[in-house]
Phi, psi and omega in degrees: 000318180295320181296320180292322177296319179295320180296319178297317180298316179294323179296321178295319179297313180297322179296318179294321181291333184275352179296143183291128178285146177296145181295132179286130179288158181285340179231132173269187181299321175226118181247128177299130190242039189268342190276148166059050168271162172248148187220142171214139182259156179059044179219153178237164180303328181296337183279349185291330181300331175248068189290354180296339181267000182251133176246106184277138177250135177279126182223161170247149178269156356295153186208145174250143183289336182212121177282119181270151175292163179302320176242117179270109185279328181252265181213147180296161178291139173226143180162206184252148175214150179239138172234137177218153180212137176250142177204154176247120181298139176291153182304329182289354178274355175303136178063027175250159170276124184236133182214164173247131177248111178264123178285335178177135177213129190260126348230336167255121185242126172252128183249128180242144171237120179051041175087355182254126178285127184239349182198150172227131179240132180252119178114135186257359187264343183245154178289162172216157191233127183237117176282114182254006184307312184290348189251352183280137173264111182289142179061021176225164178284132178241147179242123174260129178235132177239120176259123181243143175223128180241027178284162178308131182212109183295345181271355185238127179304140008278354172085346180263152175301150184300329182285355176257001182256157176255023175211169182255151176272335185055208191191172173089178172274087194267007173226180184292156169238137181239140169268118185255128180236127179222166171290157179305322175265112187207166173279127184297144169295133183298330177281318181293328180294325174058037174206153183291138177053046181288146179260199179283167178226000000 
């Protein structure tokens, strides 16, 4: 009796193990979006139209626009930098809320999708969230462009010129970027909602 019970139990286990697992989607709720960006320093979005003068370098994030020496004898580099990435949304992203979550980019960041500016973030120390859902072309190649500027700016913390500070601002998309996918009905990201005590959307 014990042997027959054991055989039945083992048969149930084997049957459960043999069931087909659901297909893994190409994008999870949050997908690290750090690979295969292109980068060019000392360039602005206006210069892209004549791209023959731009030499793009393939980089992975996190990344700094300018590697500083261990001891900076004069002053750190300040200026403009461009990062861009192309991607084609997977079919399962149709009718989803799609956003980019930047953990940090120094220090004024303009975000473009397919040539259209959709967001500007001031300050390099805090994350920011960009809803790209209305601007994405499904089943087509999309280009994300991020223009960064880390020059002295009294409107952006710390607000003082670099030569008056005892630390450096550095540059670039120096933290992770995430592709965020949610259902249309979802709890708003607290940063993306951009208002106090924001509710769901």
